[in-house]
C-alpha positions as CSV (number, residue, x, y, z in Angstrom):
1,X,-8.3,-4.9,-5.7
2,X,-9.1,-1.3,-6.5
3,X,-11.8,0.9,-5.3
4,X,-15.3,0.3,-6.8
5,X,-18.5,2.3,-6.8
6,X,-21.1,1.1,-4.4
7,X,-23.2,-0.2,-7.4
8,X,-20.2,-2.2,-8.6
9,X,-19.6,-3.6,-5.1
10,X,-23.2,-4.7,-4.8
11,X,-23.2,-6.2,-8.3
12,X,-19.9,-8.1,-7.7
13,X,-21.1,-9.4,-4.3
14,X,-24.5,-10.6,-5.6
15,X,-22.7,-12.4,-8.5
16,X,-20.3,-14.0,-6.0
17,X,-17.3,-12.2,-7.4
18,X,-16.4,-10.8,-4.0
19,X,-16.2,-12.4,-0.6
20,X,-18.2,-10.9,2.3
21,X,-14.9,-9.6,3.7
22,X,-13.9,-8.0,0.4
23,X,-17.4,-6.5,0.2
24,X,-17.1,-5.0,3.8
25,X,-13.6,-3.7,3.0
26,X,-14.7,-2.0,-0.2
27,X,-17.8,-0.5,1.6
28,X,-15.6,0.9,4.3
29,X,-13.4,2.5,1.7
30,X,-16.5,4.0,0.1
31,X,-17.7,5.3,3.4
32,X,-14.3,6.7,4.2
33,X,-14.3,8.6,0.9
34,X,-17.8,10.0,1.5
35,X,-16.7,11.1,5.0
36,X,-13.7,12.9,3.6
37,X,-15.8,14.6,0.9
38,X,-18.5,15.7,3.3
39,X,-15.8,17.1,5.6
40,X,-14.4,19.1,2.8
41,X,-17.9,20.5,1.9
42,X,-18.6,21.3,5.5
43,X,-15.3,23.2,5.7
44,X,-16.0,25.1,2.5
45,X,-19.6,25.9,3.7
46,X,-18.3,27.2,7.1
47,X,-15.6,29.3,5.4
48,X,-18.2,30.8,3.1
49,X,-20.5,31.4,6.0
50,X,-17.8,33.1,8.0
51,X,-16.8,35.3,5.1
52,X,-20.4,36.4,4.6
53,X,-20.6,37.3,8.3
54,X,-17.5,39.5,8.1
55,X,-18.2,40.8,4.7
56,X,-14.9,39.5,3.5
57,X,-14.1,37.2,0.5
58,X,-11.3,34.7,1.0
59,X,-9.5,36.4,-2.0
60,X,-9.4,39.7,-0.1
61,X,-7.3,38.1,2.8
């Protein structure tokens, strides 16, 4: 079973196409992906904030 969007998971679960266990597993994969993406954004934001504080652009380093 591949990764689904949250809307797809909900639709499949309400139709009975996925077991509760499959639904929980897919939901955890979605949460894991969101956590990874948020971490990436936080890192980019912090790097941008640090470069503004020092007046340097990352391309100058």
